N, C-alpha and C positions, 0 to 999 in steps of 0.2 A: 692637791689640785694644781695643775700647771696649765697656763694658757699663753700661747705665743701667737701674735698676729704680725703679718707682713704688710707693709704699706704699698699702695700703688705707686708707680714711678713718680718721683719729684726731681727737679733739677739738682737739688742739693743732696740726693741720696748717696752719691759716691763722691764726696769731697773731704778734704782735710779741713776741719773747722777753723784751725788757726790761720791757715792760708786764706780761707774764704773771709774770715773776719778782718784780716789786714787789708784784703782787697776792697772791703766795704768801708774802710776808713778807720778801723780800730787798730791803732799802732801796737797796742799791747796784745793783740790777738783775741782769742775767744774769751780769755779771762776778763779782759776789760769790758767786752760786750756783755758778758755774764753779769758783772757787777752793775752795769747800767740797767740791765733788764730786771734783776732781782730788787734793785732799789725802787723801781717803778711799781712792781707788784707786791713789794713788802714780803719777800720770801728769803729763805736761807740759801747760801751758795756754797755751803760746806757742811760736812757731818757735825763739826764742832759748833757751828752757828745754829744748826738745827736743834742741838741739845740745849743751847742757851735760850732758844725761843720756846722751849717746852714741847717741841715736836721732833723727837729723835727719830732719825731714819728718813726724814722728809726734807729733801733739799734738791736744788738744781745744780747741774754740773756741765762741763764741756765733754761731749762724747768722744771716746777714743777711736782711733782708726779712721777708715774711709768708707766703711760699709754701714750705712744707716737705714737700711731697708726694713729692719725690725722695728715695728711701730710700738709693740707692747710685749713685755715678758712679765706675766703675773703669776705669782706662786703663793700658795697657802701651805705652810708647814706647821704642824702641831703634834702634840703627843697627848695621850690619855691613859688613865689608870683606873681600873674598875675593881671594886671590892664588893663581895656579896656574901650573904649567909642565908640559908634557907632550911626549912623543915617541912616534911610531908608526913601525913598519917592517913590511915584508912581503917574503917570499922565495918566488919561484916555483921550486919544486924541479924540476918538469918539467911537461909539458902537463896532467897530471892532479892534481898536488898543489901546494897553496899553504899556506904557514905565515905567520901574521901575529901581531903582538903590540904592546903599548904600555904605557907607564907614565905616571902623572899624579900630581904632588904638589900637594896643595891645603892652604891654610892659611886659616882663617876667624877673624877678630877681631871680637868683638861687644861692645857696651856697652849698658847700661841707663840711659836718661835719666829714666824714670819707671816705677814699678811700684806704683801705688796710686791714690788719689783721695780722695773724701770720702763719708762716710756720716752719716746723721742719726738720732739715737735719743733717746727720752725715758725717764726713770727716775722711777717712782712715788714713791720715797722722797725725791726732790729736789723735784719739783713738776710741774705740768701744762704743761710746756714742754720743748722739745728742746735738745740739744747736738749740735754737729757734731764729728766726729773726722776729721782729715786724716792720711792715712797714706801712706807711701812706703817700700816695702821693697826698693828697688833695690839691686843689687850695685854698690858705688861704683867698683870697678876694672874696666877692660876685661879680657876673657879671650880666650885663643886656643885653637883646636883645629886639629889638622892630621893628615894621613894620606897615605900613598902607596898608590895603588890601581893596578890594571892588568888586562890581559886577554891571553889567548893563544888563537888560533883555528887550527884545522886544517880545510882544505877539500879535498874530493875530487870531481873532475869526470870521471866515466867517459866522458862525451861532452858535446857542446856544449849539450845540452838538459837535463842533470841536474847537480845539485849536492848533495852531502852534506857537512854541516859539524858540527863539535863546538867548543864554546867554554867556557872557564872565565874568569870575570871577578870582580873584587872591587869593592865599593862602600863608600861612606862618607857618613854624614850628621853634620854638625857637632853638637856639644853645644850647650847653651843654659843660660840662667838659669832658675831656678825662679820662678814667679809667686806662690808661697806662701812667706811668711816663716817658717812653722813646719815647713817640709819638712826632714827630717834631712839629705839631701844638698843643699847650697846650689846645686850645679851639676848639670846633666844631662850624663851622659857621652855621648861620640860613639857613634853606631851604625855597625856594620860588617856587611858582607854578602859572602858567597861565592855566586856564581851558576853553576850548571852547566846547559848547554844543548846539545841535540842536535836536528838538524833536517834537512829535505830540501826542495829546491825543484826543480821540473822541468816540462817540457812533455811531454804524452802524446797519443796518438791523433792523430798527425800534426799536433801543435801546437794542436788544438782544445781540449784540456784543460790548463789551467795550475793546478798543485797546489803548495801550500806547507803544510808541517806541521812541528811541533816539540814537544818536551817540555822542561820546565825544572824545576829544583829550587833554591830560594833558602834559604840557611842564614844566619840572622841571629844576631848576637851583640850584646848590650846594646840590644835592640830598644826604641825609645822609645815609651812609651804613657802617656796621661794618664787619671786616674780617681780614685776614692775608695779609697785603699789603706791598709791597716794597716802599721805599721812592719815592715819585712821582716827585722828581726833577731831575731824570735821573742819580743819583749817586748810586754806590753800597756800599758806605761807610756808616756804621751805625752811625747816629747822635743821641746821647742819653745822658741822665743824670741818667739812671736807675741804681739802686743798683746791679742788677743782670747782667748787661751788660757784664762784663768780663767772666761770666760763660755761656753766651748764646751760644748754638750750631748753631746759625744762625744769619746773619745780618739783616734778615727780620724783619720789625717793624710791630707790630699788634696794630691797633688803629681804631678809627672811622674816616672815611674820607668823604669829600664832593666831589661828582662827577658831572661834568658838562654834560649838554645836555642829560639828561635821559628823556625818553618819554613813556607814557602809552596811549593806545587808544582802543576803543571798540565800540560795539553797543549792544543794548538789546531791546527786545520786550516782552511784556506780555499781556495776554488777559483773558477775561471771556466771555464765550458764553453760553447763556441759550437756550438749545435745545427745551425744553418745560417747563411746570410748575413743572416737577419733576426732570428732568436731567439737569446737568450743567457740562461744561468742562472749565478748566482753566489751565494756565501754563505760562511758560516763556522760552525764549532762550537768551543766552548771549554769545557774542564773545569778547575776551580780548586778547590783545597782548602788548608787551612792548619792549623797547630797552634801555640798559644801555649805558651811555656815556663812554668816555675813562677811563679805569680802569684795573688794574692788581691785581691779588690776588693769593695766594697760595692755591692749591686745595688739600685737605687732601684725600688720597687714590687715587691720580692721577694714572691711569693705565699705563702711559708711560711718566713720568715727566722728565724735564730737571733739572739737578742738578749741584751744585758747591760745593766748599770746604771752610771751615771757621775755623780759629784757635781760640781757646778759652781755658779757664782753666776748667779742670774737677772738678766738685763740690765735688766729694768724695775723690779724691787723691790730688788735688791742683796742678797737673801737667798740662803743656800745651799739648793739643791734637788737632787733626784736625778732624772735623766732616763733613760729607756730608749732604747737606740740599737741599730741593726742591725749585727751582726757581719759581717766580710767573708766572702765565699764563695770556695771554691777554684775558680779558672778554668783551672787547668793542663790542657792538652790540648784546650781549646775552640777552635772555629773563630773566626778574626778577623771583625769585623763587616763587613757590606756586601759579602760575597764569595759570589756564587751558585755552587753546584757546577757548574751547567750553564747555558749560554746559546747561542743560535744565531740565525741570520738567513738567510733565503732570498729572493733577488730574481730575478724573471723580467722580461725586457725584450724589446720588439719594436720594431724600427726599419725604416723603409721610406721611400724617396722617393715623393712624390706627383706624379701626372701630371694633366694637365688644366688648367683655368683657375687653380685655387688654387696648384698646384705646391708646391715647398718640400720639407720633410722632417718626418716624424712619428715621435715616440718615445713608446711606452706602457710604463709601468713599475709593477710592484707588488712590495712588500716585506712579508714577514711576519717579525717578530722575537719572540723569547721569552726571558724571564729567569726562572730558577729562584728558589725561595724563598731568603731571606737572613736571617741574624741581624742585628738592629739594634744589638745590644751584645754584650759578651763573655759574658754569661750563657748565651746560646744557648737561653733558655727559650722555650716555645711562645708565651707571652704577648707576647713581644717579637720574634717571627719575622714577617717581612713575606712575604706570600703571593706565589707566582709570578704572572706576568701576561704576556700577549701583546699584540701590536699589529700592525695591517695598514694599510699606507699605499699609495695609488695616485696616479699622476700621468700626465698626458699633455701633451706639448710639441710644438707646431708651430713650425717655423722657416721663415721666408720664403726664397724662392729666392736672394736676395742676402744673406741672413743678417743683415739689419739689424733685423728684427722677430722676437721670440720670444714666444709666448703659452703659458702653462702653466696648466692647470686641475688642481687637486689636492684630495685628501681625505686628511687625516691622521687616524689612528686611526678607521678606517671603522666599526668595530663599537662605538666609544665605550666601550672597556674601560679602566677607571681602575685604575692600579697605584700602589703605595706605593714611593717612591724612598728616603725616609729616615723613620725613626720613632723617637720617644723616648717610651716608654710612661709614664714619670714623670720630670718635670723638676724642678719645685719645688712648693711648697705652692700657689702662685698659678697656675702654668701646668702642670697635671698631665699634659697630653698635647700633643705637638708632632709634626708630620709634614709631608712634602712629597709631593704627588701628581703623577702624570703629567698631561699636558694632555688635555682632552676632545677630542671630534671637532671638526675644523676644516676648513671648506671654503673654498677661495679661488681667485682668478684673478689671475695675475701676468703683466703685459705689459712687455716690455723693448724699447727702441728704441736701436739703436747705429748712428748715421748714419755713412756713409762720407765723411768730410770730406777 
């Protein structure tokens, strides 16, 4: 993960820090000013001093060059290694019943090589020039997570055209390192899952209808989720070892948390129906719902938030100030983001051989798909709900008699309906809204030539 932010214009953005420091009365230039600054806040001013203080990689320095428009360059670099062993078996009880199952042991070892970067700040009580802070909050030791997961399935086939099945399986997602140094749990616990599934597959109407359907229920434990979260122990006191703690305008801790009792459930059905030798209908419908377990999170852009006040040191002036901050909202029972309750698609296709001079084969196809409204974040507020949208695509393909040439004329999103795929109604002070839209109408012609060599 790499994140780079540019700062809005400040008078000191394009200066030589040594010249600016001398002009402000520090005869020794930036290094003298830096020594004065770090003695006040009790921080390291070199990599060597950071090691002595027991915080390797965390120190202040004089920024080089004259371009200080980059506010933050944050990187997370790591590596992982996975080892696994598995076994599967099945037993045919008779012509109608089949039992199968399996076990898998997985072990994940992860290490953090870098969890930080560099940020540039200016302090009015020091002078009109910036300092750079280098920070690396990586976990020094590799860590391992492991679990044994498995599945057991029961299949019933009353005849050769139908299958009814039930399945219970477990899942596992490895833990990880926190990317925040002030997070109370330094490590994210592994996530586990129990999945229950019941379904049916079959051919009907003399084989003209192929139908597949199923229902499922996912029960998560220690579900991993990232967000702006208050300490989950019931205390409003900030528990931290972060370098920026004394400057934070809020006691809220932002980290990846593990949530108990999160559930996802749904049902789906898809079909293919051959009307005759030329016409075919196909499609699917899916229902999905979810419920997050006990969880509180700060909602950016909350229309009516509860707030409190917090004393901290102003980063620019060094003075103690009081800031108002937004309190976390209870998300328990809310639906997980980006999950439409309903979505479906229906496709009609027509195929026929062509006679006469042109010959070959013609296929005409039209698809209409629809996606229900979705929550863009855990708040499930109307302000952050993405509206439903539909889309209609058509295409026609001609294939030459010897199948060496295929020409396709297509129109994607015929009615030019634009939908929102992802949306963040408030990101930061500088980028208040971000989103991703579906593609507009697109008309095209595609020709392929596959020579018979």
